N, C-alpha and C positions, 0 to 999 in steps of 0.2 A: 604631128608627132611631138611628144612631150620633150622639152628641152632638158638636157642633163647639165647640172651645175656642180662644180667642184667647190666645196667649202673647206678651206684650209684652217684648221685649228678648232678646238672644241671648248674654248673658254666662254665667257659671257657673250662675246660677239659672234662666235661660231654657232652657238646654240640658237640664238635668235635668228641668225641667218638661215639656218635649216628650217626653222618654223616659217619664216617669211617666204621661203621658196615653196613650201607646201601650201601656204595660203594663196599663192598665185598659180598653183597647179604645175609647178616645176618639179623636177626629179633631182633632189640633192643627194650627194655622197660627201660625207664629212670625213676628212682624214685627220686623225689625232695621233701625234707622235708618242704620247705617253699612254699609260694604261687606264686613264680615267678622265672624266670631264672636269671642268672647273677653271682651268687655266691658272691665272694669277691667284685665284682665291683658294686653290687647293694647297695647303701647307704640307711640306715634306721635311723630314729631318735633314736631308742632304740636298744640296743644289743639283738640279738635273740640267744637263746640256740641252740648249735649245728651248728651254721653258722658263717662264718667269718664276721668281722665287720671293717669298715673303717671310717675315719673322713671325714667331709664334703669337705675339701679342697684338697683331694688326687688328684695328677696329676701323670701321668705315668713317670717312669724313663727311659723308652725306647721309641724311636720315632716310629711313626705309621708304617713306612715302614719296620722296623725291628721286629715289634711285631704282624703283621697281620697273619692270617692263610694263608697257602701257595697258595691257589687258590681263595682268596677273599680279594683284596686290600681294604684299607680304602678309603672312598670317598675323592676325591682330595681337596675338600674345608674344610675337617676336619683339625684342627691345627696339627702341627708336633708332639707336645707333648700334650696328651689328658687329660682333666679333667675326673673324673670317670663317669660322666653322658654321655660323648661321647663314652667311652668304652662300657658302657651298651647299648647305642643306636646301636653301631656296632654289639654287640652280638645279639640284637633283629633282626637286618637286616640279619645277617648270618642265624639265625634260620628260618626266613621267606623265604629267598632265596632258601634254601635247604629243606624247608617244614619239619622241625624237630619237631614242637610243638605237632604234633599228636602222637608222640612216648613218650611223657613226661607225667608222672602222678604226678601232683603237690599235695602238702599237704599230702604226703605219706612218712612215716618214715620207714627206713630200720632198723628192730630190731635185725635181726640175719642172718648171712651167715655161713652155715656149709656144710661140705661134704655130698653129697647124700649117701644113703646106699651102692650103688655099685660104689662109686667114682673111685675106682682103675680100674674099667672096662670102665666106661663111661666118667669119669671126670666131672660129673654133680654136681650142687650145689643146696642145699635147701635155698631159700631166704624167710624169713618171714618179711612181711611188715605190717604197721598199717595205716589205713585211717579211720577217723571219729571214732576212738576207736575200730575199728574192725580189727582183725588180719587176715592175709591171707598167706597161704603157696603156693609158686610156685617153680617149678623145672626148672633150667636154665642150658643150656649147657656150658656157660661160664659167667664170671663176670668181669666187669671193675670197679675198685675202683677209683672214681673220686671226692671224697668228700672233698678234700683239707686237710690242716693241720694247719689252723690259727684260731682255736677256743678253743683248750684246752690249757689254758695259763700256762706258766712256771713262777711261782711266789715263788722263793726260800727264803721265809721270814726268815727261820732258819739261813740263811747266814748273816743276819744283826743283830748283838747284839743290844739289847735295843729297837728293833722295837715295842715291846708291850708297851713300855713306852711313845711312840711318841703320842702326843695329836692332831696332825694335821690330814689332810685327806690323805688317800692313795688309789691309784687305779692302775690298769694295763692299759697299752696303748690301749688295746682292748676296754676299756670303754670310751676313749676320743672321743669326737665328734666335738666340737667347742671350741674356746678360751674363750667363755662366762663363767664367774665365776672365772676366773683366774686374772682379772684385779686388779692391785695393790698388788698382792700376791708375796710371795717369794717361788718360785717353784723349786723343785729338780727333774730332769729327770735322771733316772738311766738306762744306756745302750747307745750304739751308733750305732744303725742300722738306716735304712732309716726312720722308724717311729719316733724314738727318735729325730733325727735331725729335721724332719719336725715339730714335736710338739714343740720342744724347740724354733725354729724360730717363729712359729706362736704365741705362748704365749709371746715370747720375746718382741713383739711390744707393749704390754699393761701391762705386769706384772711388779712388782717393781724390781725383780731380777729373773734371771733364771740360775740355775747351771746345767751343763751337765756332769754327772759323767761317766767316762769310765775306764774300767780295762786295755784294750789293745790298745786303740787308733784306728784310721781308716783313710784310705785314703778318701778324699772327692773330687768328680768330679763335674764339672758344666755340664749342658746339652749342652752348647754351646762350640764347638771346634773352631779351627783356621778357620777364614773366616766366622764364624757364622753358620757353618754347625752343624747338630746334632753330638754329640760326638760319639755315638754308631755306626753311619754310617761311621765315619772316622776311628775308631779303629778296627771294625770287618770286616777285609778283609782277603781273603785267602792268599794273598801275605805276609801280616804282620805276620800272624800266622805261615806260612811256614818258614819265616826268623827266627822267635823266636825259632821254633822247631829245627833248625839246630845249634843253639848256645848252648854252655855248660850252664847248669842250672844256675850256679852262675852268669854268664854274662847276661843271660836273665833276671834274677831277679834284677840285678843291673840296667839294662836299664828300667825295669818296674818301679822301685823306682824313677828313674830320671824322667820318664814320669809323674808319679803321682804328682811330685812336681813342674811341670811346671807352674801350675796356681798360687800357693803360697807355701811358705815354711811351711810345716806342723809342723815342730818342733817349730817354733815361735808361733804357735797357740795352742800348747799343744795337737795336734791331731795325731802326727806321730805315726804309729803303733809300739808297743813295740818290736815285732819280725819282722824284715825286711828280714830275711833269707828265708821267704816263702811269697807267694802272699796272700793278704787278699781281701775279697770281698769289693769293694769300695762302699761308699754311694754316692748318687747323690743329691746334694743340692746347688742351686745357691746362697742362701742368708746366709748360716751359717758363712762363713768367715767374711762377712760384719757385722753381728750382734756381732761377737766376737770382731771385731775392734772397734765397737761403745760401747762395754761394756754391751750390752743387754743380752748377753749369756756369761757365764764364764765356761770354761772347767776345770773340777776337776778330780783328780784321784779317785780310788774306795773308797766307804764308809767303814769306820771301826766301827762306832758306832752311834746309835741314842740316843738323849736325848729327853726330853719332847717337846721341840720346836726348836731343833737344831740338827745338824749332824756333825760328825767329819770325816775327810778324811785321806787318807794314808799319806799325807804330814804333818799331825799334826794340820791342821787348823780346826776351827769350824765355821759353818755358821748357822744363824737363818733361819729356813724353816717353811713355813705354810702348804705346800702341796707336796706330793711325787707322781710321776708317774713312775711306774716300766715298762720300755720298755725292758723287759727281755725275749722276745720271746715266743715260743710255744713248747708244747710237741706233738710229732707226735703220734697219737693214733687212732685206728679204733676199737672202743668198740664193734661194731656189728660183727666183725670177730670172730667167736667162735672156731677158731683153735689156740691152744696154740702156735704153731710155727709161727703164724702171729701176735701175740699180744706182742711180745718182743719190746724193745726199737729199734727204726729204725736203730741205729748204730750197733745193733747185728743181724739184719735181713740179710740174705744172698740173695741179690737181683741181679740177672743178668741184668746188664745195667740199674739198678734202676727200673726194670719193673717186672721181673718174679722171684718168690720165688723158690729157688732151692730145698726147702724142700718138695715141692708138687710132687707127682708121675705123675700128669698130668698137663700140662701147660695151664690150662683153667681159671686162675685168673691172672689179671695184674693190677699193680698200675700205674695210669696215673696222671702225674703232680707231682709225688713224686720225685722231683729233684730240685736242685738250680743252674740252669745254669747261668753263667755270661752273661746273655742276656735275651731275652724275653721268658716267659713261654707259651704263646699261641701257637706259632709254635712248640715249643719243645713237649708240650703235644700232639699236633696233630701228630707229627712224631712217638711218642710212640704209639699212638692209631692205626696209619696206620700199624705199625709193628705187634702189638698185635692182631689185627683183622685178619691179614693174617696168623698168627700162629693158631688162632682159626679155620680158614677156612681149615687149612691143606696145604696151599700153601707154607708156610715157616716152617722149622723144627729147633728146638733149638738143641744145642749140648748135649752131655751127661752131667749128673750131675757133674762128675769129671772135665770135660772140662770147664763147666761154673764156677765152684768153683776155678779152676786154673786161669781163666780170672779175676775173682773177686779179687783174691790175688794180681795179677799183677797190676790191676787198682788201688787198695788201695795203693800199693807201689809207683806207679807213681803219684797218687794224693798227697801223703804225701811229695813228692819232691817239688811239686809246692805250695800246700796249707797248708802244715804242718799236724801234726797228731792229732790235736784237734778233739774231738768228734763232735763238732758243725759243722765241715766242711765235714762230711761224704758224704753229698749229693751234694757238689760243683762240677761243671764241666765247662770246657770252652765250649762256645756255638757252635763254628764251628766244632771242633773235635767230640763233642758228637752228633751233628746233622748228621755229616758225617757217624759216626758209625751206627746209626739207619738207615740212608738212604741206606747204603751198604746192610743191612739185607733184604731190599725189592727191591734192584736194582734201586734206585732213586738218587744215587749220580751222580752229573755232571761228564761227561767223559773228559779226557784230549784230546780226539779227537776233542773236540769242536773248538780247535784252527785251525784245518784243514778245518772244515766245515763252521764256521761262526766266523771270527776273531773279528768283532765288538762286538758280544755278549760275546765271550770268554774274551776279554779285560775287559769288565764290570764285568763278573763273577770273574775274577782273581784279578783285581786291585781295583774294586769297592766294595761297601758294600755287605756282604753276606746276602742279603735279602731272606726271606723264599721262594720266587718264584723259586729260583734255584732248589728246590727239586721237582718241577713239570715239569722240562724240559724233563725228560726222565723217563722210567720205568712205572710200573703200576700206574695208577692214573695220568698220565701226562696230563697237561692242555695246550690247544692251546694258551691261553692268557699269558703264563708264559714269553715267550720272550719279548713281548710288555711291560709287567709289569716291567721287569728288565730295559729295555731301556728307560722307562719313569718315573722311580722311583724318579729321582731328580726333575722332573717337579712337581710331586705330593707333594714332600717335600717342595718346595719353593713357590708354588702357594698361599697357604693361607696367607703368609706373604706379598705378593706383592699387597698390597691394595693401594699403591701409586707408579705409574709406573715411574721408573728411568732407566738410561742407564745401561744395563746389561753387566757385565764383564764375559766373557766366563770362565767356569770351565774347567781347563786342568789338566791332569795327568802329574807329573814331567817327563821330558824326560829321566832322568836317570833310571827310572823304566822300560821304554821300552827297553833301551839298555841292562839292566841287564837280562831281561827275554829273549831277543833275543840271548844274549851271552850264557845263560844257555841252551836254546833249541838247539843252534848250536853245542856247545861242547859236549852235551850228546845225540845228535840225534841218533847215532848208538846204544846206550844202553838204549834208552828211555823206552822200554817195561820193562826191568829188574831193572830199577832204582827205588828203594823203596821210596827214599825221594821225588822224583818228583811225583810218583804216589799218594802220600799222599795229594797232592794239590787238587785233584779231586776225 
């Protein structure tokens, strides 16, 4: 009998979850509260309850080749970095191509998810939904939670003395849509994530003054790397991650800090992270340093007190302010989960590889998209769903509860070495290691033997960007087009920019890279199978 799976949410995570269910012969039913697909990437003029909200100008921080689903490249004529309308168009194309829409029930709210009466035996779930004010109860064999976590705002007003005396306008960044209404105003943006930087820059062009308040600082990257290539394609290579993994943590962090300062000296701009002994998630913004240089945006330390029309900062200065935007993030919550052990703060949840809760007797509920990879979320969510659906199908089995909890403790310690122990970093992970971990669970991680079978492809997989297609080269769900997609990824990256034909300079990999890998392979040839550090490359 085919297992029925409830998929909650029809954003990027929910869409790929439906497809992964179909790939494994499961029967998915996707519940979407709103009237359309797209989740975070579907812009609306008004903020909708229970749904993520974006501003009109949002452009991706990851390039199209790094953020696509593993078996569905973006069209070659799409820009390298995409406006939100292009991402939504891609998601519609994905849904049409794989015929997913017939499995989605729009305008249907999930009210309650709770264990079925005989859960310990069957692992089934009772799912209560509401459509047109009518509630319905259905029993499902498994549940995929794909509803995102960018709608329950974190607005810690109690942390700001005097905020009740402030006479100006206050809002959360979730409510921001366009710079209209901020012209000529003195605006304070509190926070320094991607949204805070984007909003400060956009408002900065027409506002009288923009102050950007940050407690810890942040590294800022541009989308454009050396030679004009997308920075994520240049940084996210297996070779670079392997080299960094071999170095002592202190040395690797020092090199990372140096790399982050290549574009500009963050200390001179007031942006340098307070704690440089661990890696921080960088923000991507091409214009912020320029607006700081021109005085349109002024970086300030954290706020200490509000007056009626002014704000004091930790450095003792006061500034007159008309409007405040709190870009203070979100609280991860799933109110429809009626299990007390799943309603805790996410930092307290015991999640095996950020997907399966160890508190459940049966592994029939999985969180998809509940992670913060230093990379693209679309392929990450897809890999999570590929793994989860194979677990539901019984083709892959999880370790014992004690083994999973041991793994979680080790991963927390490892994450703390790299990212620090702050609660806000609990979901951070490096893109390639995390994707490789999940791929190993289903047998889809590229093999080292690729060097012996197809050197040209192996060279691109090892030295080139770790694009998602690599996880369709082998194993279940392998895709015949994966090799060609990898070998032509730079063509799709550069084509939309080549609107004026000029003499092309060939892109080459530095020769020293080849000499190094040949030396490594030669010296370790006899012990290749047992060499743990080299096996981690693939």
